[in-house]
MIDREN-36808 format. One record per residue (C-alpha): residue number from 1; residue in one letter; z, x negated, y. Coordinates in Angstrom, 3 decimals, m for minus. Layout:
N
<NUM,'A',<Z,X,Y>>
...
//
This chain:
66
<1,'X',<m222.508,131.774,260.001>>
<2,'X',<m221.339,128.175,259.449>>
<3,'X',<m222.475,127.011,262.779>>
<4,'X',<m220.706,129.822,264.661>>
<5,'X',<m217.615,129.242,262.575>>
<6,'X',<m217.622,125.641,263.328>>
<7,'X',<m218.172,126.166,267.091>>
<8,'X',<m215.318,128.628,267.172>>
<9,'X',<m213.008,126.124,265.469>>
<10,'X',<m213.267,124.125,268.756>>
<11,'X',<m212.623,127.084,270.974>>
<12,'X',<m208.867,126.483,271.747>>
<13,'X',<m208.278,129.195,274.299>>
<14,'X',<m207.675,131.636,271.495>>
<15,'X',<m204.844,131.250,268.820>>
<16,'X',<m206.157,130.640,265.370>>
<17,'X',<m204.436,133.562,263.748>>
<18,'X',<m205.241,136.685,261.769>>
<19,'X',<m208.905,137.401,260.868>>
<20,'X',<m210.063,134.903,263.568>>
<21,'X',<m207.979,132.146,261.931>>
<22,'X',<m209.482,132.811,258.570>>
<23,'X',<m212.966,132.629,260.021>>
<24,'X',<m212.120,129.389,261.909>>
<25,'X',<m210.768,127.976,258.704>>
<26,'X',<m214.146,128.597,257.095>>
<27,'X',<m215.634,126.475,259.879>>
<28,'X',<m213.246,123.721,259.230>>
<29,'X',<m214.291,123.684,255.568>>
<30,'X',<m218.021,123.655,256.594>>
<31,'X',<m217.315,120.525,258.656>>
<32,'X',<m215.400,118.726,255.865>>
<33,'X',<m218.117,119.522,253.411>>
<34,'X',<m220.815,118.442,255.780>>
<35,'X',<m219.145,115.150,256.759>>
<36,'X',<m218.329,114.358,253.249>>
<37,'X',<m221.916,114.786,252.193>>
<38,'X',<m223.304,112.636,254.857>>
<39,'X',<m220.678,109.999,254.090>>
<40,'X',<m221.618,110.101,250.434>>
<41,'X',<m225.285,109.858,251.189>>
<42,'X',<m224.612,106.735,253.318>>
<43,'X',<m222.560,105.071,250.539>>
<44,'X',<m225.257,105.827,247.877>>
<45,'X',<m228.002,104.325,250.188>>
<46,'X',<m225.955,101.194,250.714>>
<47,'X',<m225.280,100.908,246.962>>
<48,'X',<m229.120,101.440,246.224>>
<49,'X',<m229.879,98.542,248.701>>
<50,'X',<m227.280,96.336,247.039>>
<51,'X',<m228.694,96.961,243.598>>
<52,'X',<m232.067,96.053,244.663>>
<53,'X',<m230.872,92.862,246.203>>
<54,'X',<m228.891,91.981,243.007>>
<55,'X',<m232.078,92.639,240.926>>
<56,'X',<m234.041,90.293,243.252>>
<57,'X',<m231.528,87.506,242.854>>
<58,'X',<m231.172,87.888,239.017>>
<59,'X',<m234.723,88.184,238.244>>
<60,'X',<m236.647,86.231,240.950>>
<61,'X',<m234.374,83.679,242.266>>
<62,'X',<m232.270,82.664,239.329>>
<63,'X',<m234.725,83.776,236.562>>
<64,'X',<m231.917,84.899,234.275>>
<65,'X',<m233.834,87.908,232.886>>
<66,'X',<m237.519,87.741,232.154>>
//
C-alpha cells in the first residue's frame, strides 16, 4: 500500500483532492518517514565512526586512559 501511495503522489495528471488526495497524503508521509529514517541511520553511523576514532586517539595515541 505504501509503495502505491508514494507512486501515486508523483502522478500529477489527476488533482490531489477528495479520497485520492487523502491516499496521496499517506504516500507523502511514507516518504517523509522513510527519508528521515535513512538520514538518521546515516548520522548514527557517522557518530559511531567518530566515537571509535576518538577512543583510538585517547587510549592508544595519547595514552590518557589506561
